[in-house]
N, C-alpha and C positions, 0 to 999 in steps of 0.2 A: 504494500500500500504506500501511497505517496503523500507528500506534503505534511509529514509529521513534524511537529514543532520540536525543537531541541529539548531534551530532558536533562535537567541539571542534577536532580536527585538520583541517587543510586537505586537501581531496581530492587524490589522486594518480592517476596514469594507469596503467592496465593495457592496454598497447597504446594504442588510441584511446579506451578506456573509462575514465571517471573512477571511482575506487573510494575508499572511506574509507582513512585511514591505517592502522588496524589490519589491514584486509584486504590492503592493499598489502604490509605486512610478512609476513603469512602467505603470500601468493602468492610473494614473494621467497624465503621459506624453502623452499617447495616447488619452486622453480625454474621457476615459471610466469611468463613475461615478455610473451607476446602471447596474446590470446584465440583459441581455435579457431573455425571457422565457426559451429558451433552456439552457442557462447558469445556471439559477436559479434552474432548475430541474435536470440537469445531473451532475453538479459539486458535490453536496452533495453525490450522489450515488457513484461516483468514489472515493470520499474520504472515503466512508465506505468500500471500497474494493470489490464492486459489479461490475460485468460486465454491460455494458450499450448498449442497442440497441436503437438508437435515430433516429427519423425521422426529418430531418432538411436539408435545402439546403443553398447554399451560400447566404450571406446577412443577416443571422439570428444570427451571432455571434458564430457559432459552433466552429471555431478555438480556440477562448478563452474558450469555453465550455470544450474542452478536454485539451487545453493548460495550463490553470491555475493549475488543479490538476497534470498534467504531470510535470510541472516545480517544483511544491512543492515537488514531490516525488524523484527528482534527488538528489543524494548524490554528492554535488559539490566537495567533497574531493577525489572522485574516478573518474579517466578518463575511457573512454570506453563507449560503447553504452548501455544505460539503458532503452531507449524507442525508438520505431520506429513508424512512421506515413506513411502508404502506400496511395498513391494518383494515380488517373488514368492518369494524363497528366503532361507534363513538366511545363506548365504555372502554374498549381495549385501547383506543387511542389515548385516552386520559391515563389509563393505568401504565402503559408503556412509557408515556411522557414522564410520569412521576418517577418511575424507576430509573430512567436514563438521567433525569435531573439529579436524583440522589447519587447515582454512580459518578456523575461528573461534577459533583459539588466542589471538590477540592481541585479539579482540573480546569475550572473556569470555562467550561463549554456551555454555550447557550442552546436550549432546546425549546422548540415551539410546537404546539399542538394545533392542527387545523382539521376541522370536521364540520359536518353540516348540522342543521337544526338551530344554529345561532347566527348572529350577525357577522359580517365580514370584517368590520373595521378593526376590532381588537386583534384579530389574527394578522391582518395586513400590517398593523403597527408593529407587531412582534417581528415580522419579516424585515420591515424597514430598519429596525434597530440592529439588524445583523445576525439573526438567529443562524447558527451553524449546523444544527440538526433539526430536521422537520419530521414529525410523526403525524401521519394524516390518513384519512379515508380517501379512496380514489376519487369519489365524486367531488369533494371539496378541493382536493389537489388540482384536479382538472379545471375547476372553476377559477382558481387563483392563477393558473397558467394562462387561461384565456383572458383574464383581466390584466395580465402583465404584472401582477403583484408578486409572482414567484418565478424564479428562473432556476433551472437545474443544470446549467452549462458547466458548473464547476463541481458537480457531484462526482465523487469517486467511490462511493459505496451506496448500494441500494439493498434494502432488506425487505423481503416480502414475508410478512408474518401472518400465520394462519392462512396460508395460501389456498388450501383446499376450501376453506370457508369463503374466501373472496370469490373463488370460481363458482361456488354453489349459489351465491347471490347475484351472479351476473357481472362481476367486475373485470372479467378477462379483457374485453375490448379496451376499457379504460386503462388497465394496467399496461397493455401493449402500447397505447398512445403515450402514456407517461414515460415509459422506458425509452421511447424514441426521442424524448427531450433531454436525455442524459448522454454523456459521452460514451462512445462505443467501447472504450477500453476501461470502463468502470469495473469495479468488483461487485458481484451479486451474491447475496445470501438468501436462500429460500427455506423457510421453516414451515412445516406442514405436519399435522397430526397423522395424516394418511398420505400415501403416494399413489393415487389412482393414475390412470393413463393420461388424464388431462394435465396433471402436474408434471409427469415425465415429459410430455410434449412441450410444456411451457419451459422446462429446463433445457430441453434440446434447442429450442428456438431462441432463448434469451440469455443463455449462460455459456461460458467457455470451459469445456472439459471439467464440469463440476465434480468435486469429491462428495460422494454420498456418505452421510453419517447417520446411523440409526441406533437407538438405544432401547427400543421396545418400551417407550415411555408409558403407554396406556396401561399395560398389564401391571406395571409396578404400582401405579396409582390404584387400580381396581383391587389389588390384593389387600390394600389397607381398609377396605370398605366392607362392612357387613351388609349383604344384600338379601332382601326378603321380597318374595312375590306373594301377595296376599289376595286370596280369592274373595271377591265381594260382588254383590249385585250393584248395578249402576246407581240405584236410588240410595244405596247405603254408603257411598264413598265419603260423603261429608261427615257422617257419624264416625266412620273409621279414621278419617283424618283428625277429627277433633280428639279422639281418644289418644292418638299419638302426640298431638300438640300439648295435651294436658299432662303427659308424662314428664316427671321432673328431669329426665335425661335429655329431653328435647329443648335445648336452650335457644337454638337459632335454626330456622328451617327455610328451605327453598322448595317451592311447590311448582311443578311444571304442568302447563296446560297447552293444548295444541293451537288454540286460536286466541286472538286478542279479546274477542267477545267473551269467551269462556273464562279467560284470566280476569277480566274486569268483574264479571259476575261473581266469581269465587272470592276475590278480594273484598268485594262489597259485602257478601254474605258473612265472611269471617269477621269483618269489622263490626257488623251489626250484632254479632254474637259475642262481642267483647274482646276479640283478639286484636293485638296491635299489628295490623297488616297493611301492606302496600303492594302496588302492582308495577311490573316493568315489562314493556313491550315496545315494538317499533312505532306505534301510533301515539305514544306519549311524547310530549315536548321534551327537548333536551333538558330544560330546567327541572321538569318533573322527574326525569330519569336520574339526573344527578342527585336530586333531593332524596329519592327513594334509596339510592345506594349509600348516601351519606348517613341517612337515618339508620339504615341497617348496620353499617359499620360502627356507628356511635352507640349501638345497643338500644335504640329507641323502638325497634321493631322486634316482633317475635317471629314473623313469617313474611316472606316475600313471594308473591305469586308471579310467575313469569312465563313467557313463551321461550322458544329455543334461542332467542336473542341472548339469553343468559347461560346457554349451554357451554359457551366457550369464552375465554378471555376475562372471566371474573374471578378474582382471588379474594375471598372473603374469610378473614380470620374468625375462628370460632364457629363456623358453620357445622353443626352437628348432624343434621338430617337433610336428605334430599327425598322428596316425594314425587313420584310419577303419578299424578292424578289421572292424566291421560298417558298411555304408552306412546313413545315416539314413533316416527315413521320408519326408522331404520335402527338396527342394532348398534351401528356406529354412533348414532346420536345418543342412544342410551348410555354408552360409555362416556361420552362427553358430559352428559347431564350429571351422572353420579360422581364424575370426577371433580365437581365443585366442592365436595367434602373429602375427608381423608387425605388432606394435603400436607406437605412438609413433614411427613412422618407421623402425622396425627391419624387417629382412627375416625371413622364416620359410619353412618347408617344410611342405606338407601332402601326405601320401601316403594314398591310398585303395586298399585291397585289393579287387579286383573278381573274384569268381568267375563262371563262365559263368551261374550262376543269378541273379547280381546285375547283369548287363549292362543290363537294362532300366532299373533304378534309376540306374545310372551315365550312361546316355544321357539320361535326364531331367535330371540335374544339369548335364550339358554343354550341353543346350539352354537351360536356365535361365540359365546363365552367359553364353552367347552372346547371349541376349535382353537381359540386363542391360547388356552392353557396347554393344549396338546402340541400346538405348532410353534410355540415361542422359540426363537433362535438366539435370544440375547442381543448383545450389542455388536456392531460391526462398523468398519470404516473402509470404504473402497471407492475407486473412481466410478462415476455414473456411467452406465453402459450406453453408448451412443448407437442406437438402432433406428430403423425406420427412415423418415425423411432426413436429408442432410441437415446437420445442425447449422443454425444461422444465428448471427448476433442480433442485437436489439434494433439495428438499422436495416435488417433484411439481407445482410451480406453473409455468404457462406464463409468457411474458414479461409478461403483463398481470396476473399474480398470481392466476390462477384455479387451483383445485385439480383435479387429474386425477380421473377416476372410480374408479381402482383404490385398494384399501385395502391397507396394508402387511400382509403375512402374518406368521404367528407366527415367532419367532426359531428358526432351525434351526442345528444344529451345523455349523460351517464346515468346509471341506475341511482335511484334515491338512496342516500346513505342510510344504512339500517341501524 
């Protein structure tokens, strides 16, 4: 990586990894003493100037995995955006921004969050003040690029966080257009909980010979969680939920519903019955979403009812229980949902209410979990296999610099930030 500012202090150790003295102080402030597996494997690769395709989910330390080399590479003498992190949701944007700000506290690196649902001016002002790192949702990043408030011409590191989730909600065209605004010789790090064919194709088209790093993160998280599948009739779900919430062991709960309407109705019913409840979903305003999360983390709530917008990217200390009031659409989403508890070595409880009509979905989840337990291969680090279409860089050039035959289409309105 280039443009690193001179380091006057002697390097110190983060476990077996050397880090700069400012970073060492920030890591100590945060209570980080040893790198997690994803950090130990991906940090050296990024430091070598290699692209990284990493399989990891929230709760594994992936923000520090890309954050440490990112901060090291920032030239603190130069204002302006030198690195950008793209994330799928506003909540994750704020969370990643906060952690990068904490990591860079002693390094004097400035970090700005840009996301939809709020006004532009404050975000534009932070860019004008010389923010060196931008964390943003693709929709708002594109808006700022179109307005001329953001330029990525000096970016030398791009991070795609929760990449599979960004593709799920339709951000691939926006991501591709954003990457075209960055230098072709940038460094790219892609972090994804799963590596479906769409992610592999994205890596082939946008990265240069990436090193694949995987540490089987989801199974490690799930192993810390007590999972229960409770058979109930549809009309009895509320009574079953209340019995769990009234248990002294249930200090803080996250309840998942499939739709915003159902989530609103359940939160309203719980509040009427005396529970301190709030709701979180994509149709709530940004201020409402931030207030719900702040109240939850401050201990003002007992239960948060949410759609799958909360299935990834939320790190809530003290969350003891996750309830699947409605079963998710896929087993993978189930793993993401229950992974909000049992984090950082803590235990947690996940309860799924299963009606006779939902038994088919529950059986699919059980088979998926059994298959993961039987097929786990542990951690690995290897070059990404380049197969299929010829790999191309972010500007459509193949490895020999030739231009592809396709022409960029007209700019289209990006998906609404979720």
